[in-house]
N, C-alpha and C positions, 0 to 999 in steps of 0.2 A: 343711596346717596350720603357719603361721608363728607366730602369735601365740596367747597364752592370756589368758583373763580370770581374774584370781587374787583370792582373798579370804583375808587373813591375821587369824587372830582372835587378839589379844594383849592381856591385861588387859581383857577383856571387850569391846575395841573391834574392830570389823570395817574393816580396811582394804582396799579394792577398787583394782586397777590392771589395766592390760594389760601384757605383758610378750613379748619375743621368745623362742621356746622355745630358741634356742641360748643364752640367758643363764642364770646361776645366780641362783637364787629370794634367796638372802639379799643377794646384790650388788644386785638391784634393789629389792629393800625398802629397803635402807639409802639407795639413791640416791634414793628416793622418800620420804626423811625418817621412815620407820618404824624406831623404836628396837628392832628386833628381837634377840634376846640371841644373842651370838655372841662369841667369843675367838680362838681359832686359826684358824678360817676354812680348815681344812686336814682336817677330818673327824676328828679326833683327841680333842678335850676333850668333844665331845657336849653343849656349851652351847646349841647352834642345833637342839637336837632339836624337831620338830614332828610332828604325825600328820596325815596326808592324811585327812580325811573326806569329800571328792568329789574325784574325778578321779584322776589319776594323775601320778607324778612318776618321773624315772629318776636314778639314781646310778651313775656309771660304775664307783665303787668304794664299797662299803659302808661304809667306815670302820671304827668299832668296834663298829656293829650287828651282832645276831646274826640268823640266817635267821628265828628266831621274831619278833624286834622289827618286822623288815622286813614280815613276815606280818601284823603288827598295825597297819601302815600309818604306822610310825614311819620319818622320813626325818631326815637332817642336812641342813639347808636350805643350808650352804656348799658342799655338793658335788652339788647337786640340780637338775635341769632339769625345768620342767614337760613332761608326755607326753600332755596331752589338751587339749580345747578350752576347758575350766574346770577349776580347781583350786581346794579350800578346804584350807588348812592351819592346823591350831589348835596353837598354842603353849601354851594354856592347858589342854589336855586330854592331859596327859602322865602 
């Protein structure tokens, strides 16, 4: 598996694109012209918080998220990579 079909839900809109599994979700969203929430891009400010509602993502470092938040599907998209063939991340369902 080298690529993932990704859907980002932001402000009620569904943005769909494919991305390489080695790339950071937020970086690819921004390069696709999606105005995804972000600030520090280092896993500290939590501005890029999203909820995985389908599929899986991998964070090498959980940043400021607790184990409980991660268990609820929350990720920091600035430090996350997709880890499934398809993934849906909802920025609105936080």
